[in-house]
C-alpha positions, 0 to 999 in steps of 0.5 A, a space after each residue: 413201073 408206074 412213075 409218081 405222076 400217074 400214080 398221082 393220077 390213079 388217086 384223081 381218078 378215084 375221086 370220080 369212082 367216090 367223091 371225097 364229099 361222098 364220105 360224109 354220107 351214112 344211109 343205113 341199107 334197107 338191107 342192113 342185117 340186125 347188129 344183134 344177128 350179126 353178133 350172134 352169127 359170129 358167136 356161133 363157132 366160139 366157145 359157147 360158155 364165154 358168151 355171156 362174158 363177151 355181151 356183158 363186156 359190150 353191154 358195159 358202154 356205147 363205146 365198148 359195144 363198138 369195140 365188139 361189134 366189127 362184124 356189124 361196122 364191116 358190113 355197113 362198110 361193105 354196103 357203101 360204095 368205096 375208092 379201090 385204093 388198096 392197102 393192108 387194113 388193119 380191120 379194127 382200127 378204133 383207139 385202143 387197138 393202138 398202143 405202145 409195144 416194144 420192138 425187137 431193139 427194146 425201142 418202145 414204139 407206138 402202132 397198130 397193135 389188133 391185126 385179128 381181122 387184118 385183110 388188103 381193102 379200101 383205105 378208107 374203111 380203117 379211117 372211119 372206124 377210127 374217126 366213129 370211134 373217137 367220136 364215140 368216145 368223146 360223146 360217152 365222156 361227155 362231149 358235144 357233137 361239136 366237139 366230137 366231131 372236132 376230134 374225129 377230125 383231127 384224127 382224119 386232117 392227121 391222117 391226110 398230112 401223114 400221107 401227104 408227107 408220107 408221098 414225098 419220100 423215099 422207099 426205105 425212108 417210108 419203110 424206116 417210119 416209125 413213131 417213138 413212144 418217147 416222141 409222144 410227150 412233144 405231141 401232148 399239152 403239157 398238162 398231160 406229160 406227167 400222165 403219159 410218162 407215167 403210163 409209158 413206165 407202167 409198160 415198160 414194167 409189162 414184161 413175161 417176169 411181170 405176168 409171172 408174178 401176176 399170174 403164176 404160183 408155186 406149188 407144192 413141188 416148188 414149180 410155177 403154175 398158172 394161177 385159177 381164176 376161173 373163166 378169165 384163167 383156167 388151167 388146161 387139162 393133162 390132154 391138152 397140155 399134151 396137144 399144144 406140146 405136139 402143135 408146139 414145133 409147128 408152130 416153130 416151124 413158121 419163126 426165123 431160123 435165129 428165132 428157132 433157136 432163141 425158143 429152144 433154150 426155153 422149156 414148157 412149163 405150163 399152160 392156161 385158157 386165157 379171156 382177152 379183149 372185148 370182140 374176141 371173148 369167146 375164141 380160143 386163146 391160151 398162155 405158156 409159160 416157158 423157162 430160160 436159164 432158170 425160174 428167174 428167166 420166163 417167157 409167156 407165149 399168147 395163143 389166139 385162134 385166128 378165124 377169117 377176118 370179118 372183111 372178108 365177106 365184102 372183099 376179095 379172099 385172103 390170099 393165106 389158106 391158113 388165118 393165122 399167117 393171114 395175122 401174121 403176115 398182116 402185122 409185120 407189114 403194118 407194124 414198124 416193128 413185130 413181136 419175134 415170137 410171132 408166128 403160127 401154126 394149126 391145133 387141134 381140130 384143124 383150127 388155126 391159131 398165131 402166137 406172140 408174147 402175152 407181154 412184151 411192154 405193151 400198154 393202152 391208152 384210158 379213152 374213157 377218162 381223157 379230156 377233150 383235150 387229150 383225147 383230140 391229142 391221142 386221136 390225132 396220133 392215132 390218124 399218124 400211126 394209122 398213115 404211117 402203117 397203109 404208106 408200107 403197103 398201099 400207094 401213098 402217093 395215089 391215096 394223098 392225090 386223092 385226099 388233096 391238100 383241102 379239108 374236104 375229105 378230113 369234114 366228110 369223115 367228121 360227119 360220118 362219125 357223128 352219123 355213125 355215132 349215132 346208129 352206134 347207140 341204137 345198135 347198143 340198144 339195140 344189145 341191151 333191148 335183147 338182154 333185158 327180153 331174155 334172148 341172150 344172157 349177158 354176165 356182169 362185168 366185175 
């Protein structure tokens, strides 16, 4: 067992491998792959009928493109030298992959909330993706480069100062660290508190009962069924429903014993294919409607395909053979508290899936409409949440030592974010050119 001073020395030693100021450089590799080709390769194993919808969503704006291009940025980060200071990465830590959700104790928490790409890797990869997303959002919202740079700087500074604070705490206090949603109000400027309060109230209403009213209807027999809204929501065939029923027991076995008892009190009602997100469009995703005590006691579960992380070509292979297990384990490690129905299973054609509640008081920010000041507040909050997540899984003392007490790392990553925002704009333009040339098809976004 190494001492705190020895762990701190490891962090200082990492500066010799990769200096803090070197993070500010972005020079595309001479072997950098074409971003559209990267996206096309990623789509090979996805549902082909949904590819135009994915490209249509990505073509909506530079920020939407960044959201869907995790594989492109993974290749860029993988081509750079890294610190070797390993944490459980979110893998796609852009601004909209943070948000609020309910803990098992029904407390509304703010945290990282997407783990499809989670994998152990160098802490700075998540920090750089977060900073880049802040800068892209700021520029898209009309900020000049200096203000966009400032917003990214705030996010990285928050990460560094939070990590240094957590480095001084014991193991249990760090493990129990969390950001309650109500505490968020004290972190935003006075003029935005009413708006934040309203969004938190809306998140609390986003439950399975609300999903029941929005996503389902009553058929002629009085039974609840998902509403057809192709291609966004399509009821599955009878054969698919039989298949889903068979794999239910596989999923059940991945839950803790007490959760199995709870799950057994629900009965299966209906299933549908659902389109979610931007980067995830085309992956196989289903929703299941279950019924508990009666028709007014629903549980809506989401079943989402888990493929290989976009980070894996540049890092050590996952310790988990099952990609759903990888996602679930990463989420449980990173989040302060996780969904009680989080689990995994193997589906048809040996595809890997993970399960969670579709709506459990989940809510996200409207980044595209934020003022510069509000965006900085939100960036600061995300930086804090990311540091908390990394402190649980990595050596927080070594990372804090590497970061140091000055803003050298902060400014370097902010510089990188501005340069990478330019690269993202070029890649976004490449997608637009490919669509205009008819090389790929993009569906209009309603």
